[in-house]
C-alpha positions as protocol buffer text, in pm:
chain_id: "A"
residue {
  index: 1
  type: UNK
  ca { x: -342 y: 3510 z: -1327 }
}
residue {
  index: 2
  type: UNK
  ca { x: -92 y: 3768 z: -1200 }
}
residue {
  index: 3
  type: UNK
  ca { x: -206 y: 4077 z: -1011 }
}
residue {
  index: 4
  type: UNK
  ca { x: -25 y: 4412 z: -1023 }
}
residue {
  index: 5
  type: UNK
  ca { x: -81 y: 4603 z: -699 }
}
residue {
  index: 6
  type: UNK
  ca { x: 18 y: 4919 z: -514 }
}
residue {
  index: 7
  type: UNK
  ca { x: 67 y: 4954 z: -138 }
}
residue {
  index: 8
  type: UNK
  ca { x: 61 y: 5302 z: 13 }
}
residue {
  index: 9
  type: UNK
  ca { x: 193 y: 5336 z: 366 }
}
residue {
  index: 10
  type: UNK
  ca { x: 45 y: 5665 z: 485 }
}
residue {
  index: 11
  type: UNK
  ca { x: 225 y: 5644 z: 819 }
}
residue {
  index: 12
  type: UNK
  ca { x: 573 y: 5620 z: 665 }
}
residue {
  index: 13
  type: UNK
  ca { x: 476 y: 5811 z: 347 }
}
residue {
  index: 14
  type: UNK
  ca { x: 598 y: 5536 z: 115 }
}
residue {
  index: 15
  type: UNK
  ca { x: 458 y: 5361 z: -195 }
}
residue {
  index: 16
  type: UNK
  ca { x: 538 y: 5008 z: -320 }
}
residue {
  index: 17
  type: UNK
  ca { x: 436 y: 4834 z: -645 }
}
residue {
  index: 18
  type: UNK
  ca { x: 446 y: 4458 z: -690 }
}
residue {
  index: 19
  type: UNK
  ca { x: 300 y: 4149 z: -855 }
}
residue {
  index: 20
  type: UNK
  ca { x: 151 y: 3832 z: -710 }
}
residue {
  index: 21
  type: UNK
  ca { x: -94 y: 3555 z: -783 }
}
residue {
  index: 22
  type: UNK
  ca { x: -263 y: 3588 z: -443 }
}
residue {
  index: 23
  type: UNK
  ca { x: -263 y: 3936 z: -295 }
}
residue {
  index: 24
  type: UNK
  ca { x: -409 y: 3839 z: 43 }
}
residue {
  index: 25
  type: UNK
  ca { x: -153 y: 3562 z: 84 }
}
residue {
  index: 26
  type: UNK
  ca { x: 133 y: 3791 z: -22 }
}
residue {
  index: 27
  type: UNK
  ca { x: 40 y: 4052 z: 235 }
}
residue {
  index: 28
  type: UNK
  ca { x: 10 y: 3801 z: 518 }
}
residue {
  index: 29
  type: UNK
  ca { x: 303 y: 3573 z: 434 }
}
residue {
  index: 30
  type: UNK
  ca { x: 582 y: 3806 z: 329 }
}
residue {
  index: 31
  type: UNK
  ca { x: 502 y: 4176 z: 334 }
}
residue {
  index: 32
  type: UNK
  ca { x: 357 y: 4189 z: 685 }
}
residue {
  index: 33
  type: UNK
  ca { x: 606 y: 3956 z: 852 }
}
residue {
  index: 34
  type: UNK
  ca { x: 927 y: 4125 z: 736 }
}
residue {
  index: 35
  type: UNK
  ca { x: 1027 y: 3876 z: 464 }
}
residue {
  index: 36
  type: UNK
  ca { x: 1010 y: 4134 z: 183 }
}
residue {
  index: 37
  type: UNK
  ca { x: 1334 y: 4324 z: 243 }
}
residue {
  index: 38
  type: UNK
  ca { x: 1208 y: 4650 z: 89 }
}
residue {
  index: 39
  type: UNK
  ca { x: 911 y: 4652 z: 331 }
}
residue {
  index: 40
  type: UNK
  ca { x: 1072 y: 4497 z: 639 }
}
residue {
  index: 41
  type: UNK
  ca { x: 1047 y: 4830 z: 825 }
}
residue {
  index: 42
  type: UNK
  ca { x: 667 y: 4848 z: 774 }
}
residue {
  index: 43
  type: UNK
  ca { x: 443 y: 4750 z: 1066 }
}
residue {
  index: 44
  type: UNK
  ca { x: 118 y: 4618 z: 916 }
}
residue {
  index: 45
  type: UNK
  ca { x: -71 y: 4616 z: 1244 }
}
residue {
  index: 46
  type: UNK
  ca { x: 35 y: 4970 z: 1329 }
}
residue {
  index: 47
  type: UNK
  ca { x: 97 y: 5163 z: 1005 }
}
residue {
  index: 48
  type: UNK
  ca { x: -198 y: 5287 z: 797 }
}
residue {
  index: 49
  type: UNK
  ca { x: -159 y: 5097 z: 468 }
}
residue {
  index: 50
  type: UNK
  ca { x: -385 y: 5118 z: 162 }
}
residue {
  index: 51
  type: UNK
  ca { x: -389 y: 4829 z: -87 }
}
residue {
  index: 52
  type: UNK
  ca { x: -483 y: 4896 z: -450 }
}
residue {
  index: 53
  type: UNK
  ca { x: -527 y: 4620 z: -709 }
}
residue {
  index: 54
  type: UNK
  ca { x: -422 y: 4781 z: -1040 }
}
residue {
  index: 55
  type: UNK
  ca { x: -449 y: 4514 z: -1312 }
}
residue {
  index: 56
  type: UNK
  ca { x: -456 y: 4141 z: -1399 }
}
residue {
  index: 57
  type: UNK
  ca { x: -225 y: 3960 z: -1644 }
}
residue {
  index: 58
  type: UNK
  ca { x: -204 y: 3605 z: -1773 }
}
residue {
  index: 59
  type: UNK
  ca { x: 176 y: 3604 z: -1795 }
}
residue {
  index: 60
  type: UNK
  ca { x: 428 y: 3699 z: -1525 }
}
residue {
  index: 61
  type: UNK
  ca { x: 661 y: 3893 z: -1760 }
}
residue {
  index: 62
  type: UNK
  ca { x: 371 y: 4117 z: -1868 }
}
residue {
  index: 63
  type: UNK
  ca { x: 271 y: 4181 z: -1506 }
}
residue {
  index: 64
  type: UNK
  ca { x: 630 y: 4257 z: -1410 }
}
residue {
  index: 65
  type: UNK
  ca { x: 665 y: 4503 z: -1698 }
}
residue {
  index: 66
  type: UNK
  ca { x: 346 y: 4684 z: -1594 }
}
residue {
  index: 67
  type: UNK
  ca { x: 450 y: 4693 z: -1227 }
}
residue {
  index: 68
  type: UNK
  ca { x: 785 y: 4846 z: -1320 }
}
residue {
  index: 69
  type: UNK
  ca { x: 607 y: 5098 z: -1542 }
}
residue {
  index: 70
  type: UNK
  ca { x: 388 y: 5203 z: -1248 }
}
residue {
  index: 71
  type: UNK
  ca { x: 695 y: 5218 z: -1028 }
}
residue {
  index: 72
  type: UNK
  ca { x: 876 y: 5444 z: -1276 }
}
residue {
  index: 73
  type: UNK
  ca { x: 583 y: 5669 z: -1360 }
}
residue {
  index: 74
  type: UNK
  ca { x: 394 y: 5690 z: -1032 }
}
residue {
  index: 75
  type: UNK
  ca { x: 374 y: 6041 z: -902 }
}
residue {
  index: 76
  type: UNK
  ca { x: 273 y: 5997 z: -543 }
}
residue {
  index: 77
  type: UNK
  ca { x: 142 y: 6256 z: -310 }
}
residue {
  index: 78
  type: UNK
  ca { x: 386 y: 6523 z: -208 }
}
residue {
  index: 79
  type: UNK
  ca { x: 634 y: 6387 z: 41 }
}
residue {
  index: 80
  type: UNK
  ca { x: 576 y: 6016 z: -34 }
}
residue {
  index: 81
  type: UNK
  ca { x: 877 y: 5802 z: -129 }
}
residue {
  index: 82
  type: UNK
  ca { x: 852 y: 5535 z: -401 }
}
residue {
  index: 83
  type: UNK
  ca { x: 1017 y: 5211 z: -282 }
}
residue {
  index: 84
  type: UNK
  ca { x: 1193 y: 5032 z: -568 }
}
residue {
  index: 85
  type: UNK
  ca { x: 1143 y: 4658 z: -614 }
}
residue {
  index: 86
  type: UNK
  ca { x: 1437 y: 4422 z: -638 }
}
residue {
  index: 87
  type: UNK
  ca { x: 1335 y: 4280 z: -976 }
}
residue {
  index: 88
  type: UNK
  ca { x: 1428 y: 4392 z: -1327 }
}
């Protein structure tokens, strides 16, 4: 199962969409330790970050398509920047 998710960093006023099979593991093993290049400037222990699980998919290509749709169509709060993923 693939999860499509949204991270909102209220401190930096940025939004990120992604996919994973284990959201908790993804946050702790790459996003919050600087491995994900797009989020390497985020400080998980300091910044106020909201995690939203958006949908589940059986196939990775479907999840990726949905994540990119959210990335393209998301209209965040005024002043928030949408961080683009490296994929597709």
